[in-house]
VEXDOLUM-449098 format. One record per residue (C-alpha): residue in three letters; x negated, y negated, z negated. Coordinates in steps of 0.1 Angstrom, whole numbers, plus 2048, in hexadecimal, padded with zeros to 3 digits. Each point is the difference from the previous one (the first is absolute). Example, Ala and Ser with C-alpha at 12.3 -4.5 7.8 and 13.67 -1.06 7.14 Angstrom:
ATOM | residuo | u | v | w
ATOM | Ala | 785 | 82D | 7B2
ATOM | Ser | 7F2 | 7DE | 807
! end
This chain:
ATOM | residuo | u | v | w
ATOM | Met | 581 | E85 | 2A6
ATOM | Gln | 80A | 816 | 7E3
ATOM | Pro | 81C | 819 | 804
ATOM | Cys | 815 | 7EE | 7E5
ATOM | Ser | 7FC | 7DF | 813
ATOM | Arg | 80C | 810 | 820
ATOM | Leu | 81F | 80E | 7EF
ATOM | Glu | 808 | 7DE | 7F0
ATOM | Thr | 7FC | 7EF | 822
ATOM | Arg | 819 | 819 | 810
ATOM | Arg | 819 | 7F9 | 7E4
ATOM | Asn | 7FD | 7DB | 804
ATOM | Ala | 802 | 800 | 825
ATOM | Val | 823 | 7F8 | 80E
ATOM | Pro | 809 | 80D | 823
ATOM | Pro | 807 | 7E4 | 818
ATOM | Asn | 823 | 80C | 808
ATOM | Arg | 809 | 802 | 7DB
ATOM | Gly | 7F3 | 7DD | 7FA
ATOM | Arg | 815 | 7F3 | 81E
ATOM | Arg | 81F | 812 | 7F3
ATOM | Ile | 7FB | 7F0 | 7DD
ATOM | Asp | 7FE | 7DE | 810
ATOM | Glu | 820 | 806 | 814
ATOM | Asp | 812 | 80C | 7E1
ATOM | Ala | 7F6 | 7E1 | 7ED
ATOM | Val | 80D | 7EA | 81D
ATOM | Val | 822 | 813 | 7FF
ATOM | Arg | 803 | 7FB | 7DA
ATOM | Arg | 7F9 | 7DB | 802
ATOM | Leu | 814 | 7F9 | 820
ATOM | Pro | 822 | 7FA | 7EE
ATOM | Ala | 7F1 | 7E7 | 7E8
ATOM | Val | 7ED | 7EF | 81B
ATOM | Thr | 81F | 7FE | 816
ATOM | Leu | 814 | 7F0 | 7E4
ATOM | Ala | 7E4 | 7E7 | 7FA
ATOM | Val | 7FE | 7F7 | 825
ATOM | Val | 825 | 7FC | 804
ATOM | Ala | 803 | 7EB | 7E0
ATOM | Val | 7E4 | 7E8 | 80D
ATOM | Trp | 810 | 7FE | 822
ATOM | Thr | 823 | 7F9 | 7F2
ATOM | Ile | 7F4 | 7E4 | 7E9
ATOM | Gly | 7E8 | 7F0 | 819
ATOM | Ala | 814 | 805 | 821
ATOM | Leu | 821 | 7F2 | 7F2
ATOM | Trp | 7EF | 7E3 | 7F0
ATOM | Leu | 7ED | 7F8 | 820
ATOM | Asp | 820 | 803 | 815
ATOM | Gln | 80D | 7E0 | 7EF
ATOM | His | 7E5 | 7EC | 812
ATOM | Leu | 802 | 810 | 822
ATOM | Asp | 813 | 7F9 | 820
ATOM | Arg | 80B | 81A | 819
ATOM | Thr | 7DD | 803 | 80F
ATOM | Gly | 7F1 | 805 | 7DE
ATOM | Gln | 81A | 81A | 7F8
ATOM | Leu | 7F5 | 812 | 81F
ATOM | Ala | 7DC | 801 | 7F4
ATOM | Leu | 80C | 80C | 7DE
ATOM | Gly | 814 | 81B | 811
ATOM | Val | 7E1 | 80D | 812
ATOM | Phe | 7ED | 800 | 7DF
ATOM | Thr | 81C | 813 | 7EF
ATOM | Ala | 800 | 81A | 81C
ATOM | Cys | 7DB | 804 | 7FC
ATOM | Val | 804 | 805 | 7DA
ATOM | Leu | 81B | 81B | 807
ATOM | Ala | 7EA | 811 | 81A
ATOM | Ala | 7E2 | 801 | 7E8
ATOM | Leu | 815 | 810 | 7E4
ATOM | Leu | 810 | 819 | 818
ATOM | Ala | 7DD | 80B | 80C
ATOM | Phe | 7FC | 811 | 7DE
ATOM | Gln | 823 | 811 | 801
ATOM | Pro | 809 | 822 | 80F
ATOM | Ala | 812 | 801 | 821
ATOM | Ala | 822 | 807 | 7F1
ATOM | Val | 7FE | 7E0 | 7EA
ATOM | Arg | 7F5 | 7EB | 81E
ATOM | Leu | 81E | 80C | 814
ATOM | Gln | 818 | 7FA | 7E3
ATOM | Thr | 7F2 | 7DD | 7FB
ATOM | Leu | 802 | 7F7 | 825
ATOM | Ala | 824 | 80D | 800
ATOM | Val | 808 | 7EA | 7E2
ATOM | Val | 7F1 | 7E2 | 812
ATOM | Gly | 815 | 806 | 81F
ATOM | Ile | 821 | 806 | 7EE
ATOM | Ala | 7FA | 7E3 | 7E8
ATOM | Thr | 7F9 | 7E8 | 81C
ATOM | Val | 822 | 809 | 810
ATOM | Gly | 810 | 7FA | 7DE
ATOM | Glu | 7EE | 7DF | 7FC
ATOM | Val | 80D | 7F4 | 822
ATOM | Ile | 823 | 80A | 7F8
ATOM | Gly | 801 | 7F3 | 7DC
ATOM | Ser | 7EE | 7E0 | 805
ATOM | Ile | 802 | 7F5 | 825
ATOM | Val | 822 | 80E | 80A
ATOM | Trp | 814 | 803 | 7E0
ATOM | Gly | 7F0 | 7E4 | 7EC
ATOM | Val | 801 | 811 | 7DE
ATOM | Tyr | 7DF | 7EF | 7F8
ATOM | Thr | 7EA | 7E8 | 812
ATOM | Tyr | 7DA | 7FC | 802
ATOM | Arg | 7F0 | 7DE | 7FA
ATOM | Leu | 7FC | 7F8 | 825
ATOM | Glu | 821 | 811 | 80A
ATOM | Asn | 7ED | 81B | 813
ATOM | Leu | 7F3 | 823 | 7F9
ATOM | Pro | 7DB | 7FA | 7F6
ATOM | Thr | 7E8 | 818 | 810
ATOM | Phe | 7F1 | 80B | 7DF
ATOM | Val | 822 | 80E | 7F5
ATOM | Pro | 801 | 821 | 815
ATOM | Pro | 7DD | 80B | 7F5
ATOM | Gly | 808 | 7F4 | 7DD
ATOM | His | 81C | 81A | 7FF
ATOM | Gly | 7E5 | 81A | 806
ATOM | Leu | 7EB | 7F2 | 7E3
ATOM | Met | 81E | 801 | 7E9
ATOM | Tyr | 806 | 825 | 809
ATOM | Leu | 7DC | 809 | 7FA
ATOM | Ala | 801 | 7ED | 7DF
ATOM | Gly | 820 | 812 | 7F4
ATOM | Met | 7F1 | 822 | 80B
ATOM | Ser | 7DF | 7F8 | 7EE
ATOM | Leu | 813 | 7F6 | 7E0
ATOM | Ala | 812 | 821 | 801
ATOM | Thr | 7DF | 812 | 805
ATOM | Val | 7F1 | 7EE | 7E2
ATOM | Ala | 81E | 80B | 7EB
ATOM | Ala | 800 | 824 | 80F
ATOM | Arg | 7FA | 810 | 7DE
ATOM | Arg | 81E | 7EF | 7F2
ATOM | Pro | 818 | 7FA | 81D
ATOM | Ala | 81F | 800 | 7EA
ATOM | Ile | 7F3 | 7E1 | 7EE
ATOM | Leu | 7FC | 7EC | 820
ATOM | Leu | 822 | 80C | 80B
ATOM | Trp | 812 | 7F6 | 7E1
ATOM | Val | 7EE | 7DF | 7FE
ATOM | Ala | 80D | 7F8 | 823
ATOM | Ile | 823 | 80B | 7F7
ATOM | Ala | 800 | 7EB | 7E0
ATOM | Gly | 7F1 | 7E2 | 811
ATOM | Ala | 81A | 801 | 81D
ATOM | Ser | 81D | 805 | 7E8
ATOM | Leu | 7F5 | 7E4 | 7E9
ATOM | Trp | 7FA | 7E8 | 81C
ATOM | Ala | 822 | 808 | 80F
ATOM | Leu | 811 | 7FA | 7DE
ATOM | Leu | 7EE | 7DF | 7FB
ATOM | Gly | 80A | 7F5 | 823
ATOM | Leu | 825 | 806 | 7F8
ATOM | Thr | 7FF | 7EF | 7DD
ATOM | Val | 7E2 | 7EA | 7F8
ATOM | Leu | 7EE | 7F4 | 81F
ATOM | Pro | 80B | 7DE | 80F
ATOM | Ala | 80B | 810 | 821
ATOM | Thr | 81A | 81B | 7FF
ATOM | Asp | 7EF | 81E | 811
ATOM | Val | 81B | 818 | 80C
ATOM | Ser | 7EE | 80C | 81F
ATOM | Gly | 7E1 | 807 | 7EA
ATOM | Ala | 815 | 815 | 7E9
ATOM | Val | 80D | 814 | 81D
ATOM | Gly | 7DC | 805 | 80D
ATOM | Cys | 7F3 | 80A | 7DE
ATOM | Thr | 81C | 819 | 7FC
ATOM | Phe | 7F7 | 810 | 821
ATOM | Leu | 7DB | 800 | 7F6
ATOM | Val | 807 | 811 | 7DF
ATOM | Val | 815 | 81B | 811
ATOM | Val | 7E3 | 806 | 819
ATOM | Leu | 7E7 | 803 | 7E3
ATOM | Leu | 816 | 818 | 7EC
ATOM | Thr | 808 | 815 | 81F
ATOM | Thr | 7DE | 802 | 810
ATOM | Arg | 7E9 | 7FD | 7E1
ATOM | Arg | 7E5 | 7F3 | 817
ATOM | Ser | 7E8 | 7EA | 7ED
ATOM | Val | 7F4 | 7EF | 820
ATOM | Tyr | 822 | 7EE | 802
ATOM | Ala | 7FD | 7F5 | 7DC
ATOM | Gly | 7DD | 7F3 | 807
ATOM | Val | 80D | 7ED | 81F
ATOM | Phe | 81C | 7F0 | 7EB
ATOM | Leu | 7E8 | 7F3 | 7E5
ATOM | Val | 7E7 | 7F3 | 81A
ATOM | Val | 81B | 7EF | 815
ATOM | Ala | 811 | 7F1 | 7E1
ATOM | Leu | 7E0 | 7ED | 7F7
ATOM | Leu | 7FC | 7F6 | 825
ATOM | Glu | 824 | 7F3 | 802
ATOM | Ile | 7FD | 7EB | 7E1
ATOM | Tyr | 7DE | 7F2 | 80A
ATOM | Gly | 80B | 7F9 | 824
ATOM | Thr | 820 | 7EE | 7F7
ATOM | Val | 7EE | 7EB | 7E5
ATOM | Leu | 7E7 | 7F4 | 81A
ATOM | Gly | 81B | 7FA | 81A
ATOM | Thr | 7F2 | 818 | 819
ATOM | Trp | 824 | 80C | 806
ATOM | Thr | 821 | 7F7 | 7F1
ATOM | Trp | 81F | 815 | 7FB
ATOM | His | 821 | 7EF | 807
ATOM | Gly | 819 | 7FC | 7E3
ATOM | Val | 81A | 814 | 813
ATOM | Val | 7FC | 81D | 818
ATOM | Pro | 80B | 7F2 | 822
ATOM | Gly | 821 | 80F | 80D
ATOM | Leu | 807 | 813 | 7E0
ATOM | Gly | 802 | 7E4 | 7E7
ATOM | Ile | 7EE | 815 | 7E5
ATOM | Pro | 7EB | 7EA | 7E8
ATOM | Gln | 7DC | 809 | 7FC
ATOM | Gly | 7E2 | 7F4 | 7ED
ATOM | Asn | 7DF | 7F2 | 80C
ATOM | Pro | 7F3 | 81A | 801
ATOM | Pro | 81C | 819 | 7FC
ATOM | Ser | 7F8 | 81C | 7E8
ATOM | Gly | 807 | 81A | 81A
ATOM | Ala | 7E8 | 7F1 | 81A
ATOM | Ala | 7E7 | 81C | 7FA
ATOM | Ser | 81B | 81A | 809
ATOM | Gly | 7FD | 7F4 | 824
ATOM | Tyr | 7DB | 80A | 800
ATOM | Val | 80A | 822 | 7F2
ATOM | Val | 819 | 804 | 81C
ATOM | Phe | 7E4 | 7F9 | 819
ATOM | Asp | 7EA | 81A | 7EF
ATOM | Val | 81B | 81A | 800
ATOM | Leu | 807 | 7FB | 825
ATOM | Ala | 7DB | 800 | 808
ATOM | Leu | 7F9 | 821 | 7ED
ATOM | Ala | 81F | 810 | 810
ATOM | Leu | 7F4 | 7F5 | 823
ATOM | Val | 7DD | 80D | 7FA
ATOM | Ala | 80E | 821 | 7F4
ATOM | Arg | 817 | 804 | 81E
ATOM | Leu | 7E4 | 7F7 | 818
ATOM | Gly | 7EA | 81A | 7EF
ATOM | Arg | 81A | 81B | 804
ATOM | Ala | 805 | 7F6 | 824
ATOM | Ala | 7DB | 801 | 807
ATOM | Gly | 7FE | 823 | 7EF
ATOM | Val | 81C | 80D | 816
ATOM | Ile | 7F0 | 7F2 | 820
ATOM | Gln | 7DE | 80F | 7F6
ATOM | Ser | 810 | 821 | 7F9
ATOM | Arg | 812 | 801 | 821
ATOM | Lys | 7E0 | 7F6 | 812
ATOM | Thr | 7ED | 81C | 7EF
ATOM | Arg | 81A | 81A | 809
ATOM | Ser | 800 | 7F3 | 824
ATOM | Asp | 7DA | 801 | 803
ATOM | Ser | 7FF | 823 | 7F1
ATOM | Gly | 81B | 80B | 819
ATOM | Leu | 7EC | 7F2 | 81E
ATOM | Thr | 7E0 | 812 | 7F5
ATOM | Arg | 810 | 821 | 7F8
ATOM | Val | 7F5 | 81C | 818
ATOM | Pro | 819 | 81B | 809
ATOM | Ala | 7F8 | 821 | 7F0
ATOM | Arg | 80A | 814 | 81E
ATOM | Met | 80F | 7FD | 822
ATOM | Ser | 81D | 812 | 80F
ATOM | Pro | 7F8 | 81F | 815
ATOM | Arg | 80F | 7EF | 81F
ATOM | Ala | 7EA | 7E2 | 7FC
ATOM | Ser | 7E0 | 814 | 7FA
ATOM | Ser | 807 | 816 | 81F
ATOM | Thr | 7FC | 7E1 | 815
ATOM | Leu | 7DD | 7F9 | 7F4
ATOM | Pro | 7E3 | 80C | 816
ATOM | His | 7F0 | 820 | 7F3
ATOM | Thr | 7DF | 7F2 | 7F4
ATOM | Ser | 7EB | 804 | 7E0
ATOM | Gln | 815 | 7E3 | 7F1
ATOM | Ser | 822 | 80E | 807
ATOM | Ser | 804 | 80C | 7DC
ATOM | Ala | 7F7 | 7DD | 7F3
ATOM | Pro | 80D | 7E8 | 81A
ATOM | Phe | 7F8 | 7E0 | 7EB
ATOM | Ala | 7DC | 80A | 7F7
ATOM | Leu | 7E4 | 7EC | 80F
ATOM | Ser | 7E4 | 812 | 811
ATOM | Ser | 7DF | 7FB | 7EF
ATOM | Ser | 7E0 | 7FC | 814
ATOM | Ser | 7E5 | 81A | 7F9
ATOM | Thr | 7DE | 7F4 | 7F7
! end
């Protein structure tokens, strides 16, 4: 082989580690778009299919939804996995209170479908992915969400058939949160959930009652502020994960100091203590181990 050919071969050769790193970077770049596509397909297909299912079928759909969520989480960092699972847990409690106990809205079979808890995790991932896609222009996403929430609340009070007072209250809260935190992930969650709420109520997967039970406040179906509940779940979940992280750091720090204290060897002994040692060759180093000569 000629010298120039060898030089060209070296230039064209790509180290295995570098090629693997390029593949991983490509996956990371495409992950938000893939997540949005998967969640969109799941939302359209799963809610349509739910119309034809009984409770047993809903159970199977719930298992499938959990598998979809687990598959998407497998590509996420540990912090995002923990945040998503916290959202699922907190949102499930909110679903039980809002639907089963309070009766603000009711699902088709008057139960809590098993696909709903993991579905909350998918909605969070979709909102986060939308914020990631718009990372170069986060202000645009933020103001689109603010404008959309404000317009929907206004229409609910003036034009839409059902007067939506509770939705206007929820939208006001949402706008305050967006203006205060400036977190684009909340804006992404609002936009994703707004589409979900419209689609789900049109299909009859769930129905919002015309009046909030016990309060007598009129609301739409869906109320414009329904997505604000999802944002509350996200805020609580992120706060919980942050607090758990700080607590784990404190515990680890204390454990490290404790371990270092147990392994610390005293630099010297008091004269009184040393005088009680037998006068051997190790008296000056009482904690030294004798080495066997070879």
